[in-house]
C-alpha positions in Angstrom: -65.0 81.6 16.9 -66.2 79.6 20.4 -67.2 82.8 21.5 -69.5 83.8 18.3 -71.1 79.7 18.5 -71.5 80.3 22.2 -73.9 83.6 21.9 -75.6 81.8 19.4 -76.8 79.4 21.4 -77.5 81.9 24.3 -79.3 83.8 21.6 -81.9 80.9 20.2 -80.5 81.4 16.5 -78.8 78.6 16.1 -80.4 75.1 17.7 -78.1 72.6 19.2 -78.9 70.0 16.3 -76.9 72.7 13.8 -74.1 73.2 15.9 -73.4 69.6 15.8 -73.9 69.3 12.4 -71.4 72.1 11.8 -68.9 70.9 14.3 -69.1 67.3 12.2 -68.5 69.0 8.7 -65.6 70.8 10.7 -64.2 67.7 12.2 -64.7 66.0 8.9 -62.6 68.6 7.6 -59.8 68.9 9.7 -59.3 65.1 9.2 -58.9 64.9 5.9 -56.0 67.9 5.7 -54.8 66.3 8.8 -54.7 62.5 6.8 -53.0 64.3 3.6 -50.0 65.6 5.4 -49.2 61.4 6.8 -47.8 62.4 9.5 -47.6 58.5 10.4 -47.7 58.9 14.7 -50.9 61.9 14.5 -52.4 59.4 12.8 -51.5 56.4 14.4 -52.5 58.8 18.3 -55.9 59.8 16.2 -56.8 56.1 15.6 -56.2 54.7 18.5 -58.4 57.3 20.5 -60.9 56.5 18.0 -61.3 52.8 18.5 -61.0 53.7 22.7 -64.5 56.0 21.5 -66.0 53.3 20.0 -65.5 51.3 23.3 -66.7 53.2 26.0 -69.3 52.3 28.0 -68.9 55.7 30.2 -69.7 59.4 29.2 -66.5 60.8 31.2 -64.1 58.2 29.9 -66.0 58.8 25.9 -65.3 62.9 27.0 -61.6 62.4 27.9 -61.2 60.6 24.7 -63.0 62.8 22.8 -60.8 65.5 24.1 -57.5 64.2 24.0 -58.3 63.3 19.9 -59.2 66.8 19.6 -56.0 68.2 21.1 
């Protein structure tokens, strides 16, 4: 999927804004699915990372937290 999206961006077939909108929709669906499983440790970790991302003042810090969230 990553290669397809990179190709779409490289060919100017889709805008960065459209890609961001798609990412948000996919991430919301993934979070809802994860929440339905109700595994307490991953949900607590995800919540902690979201709080830290909200408070992050530097782009590098935010990106590291965002990566950890997705992992």
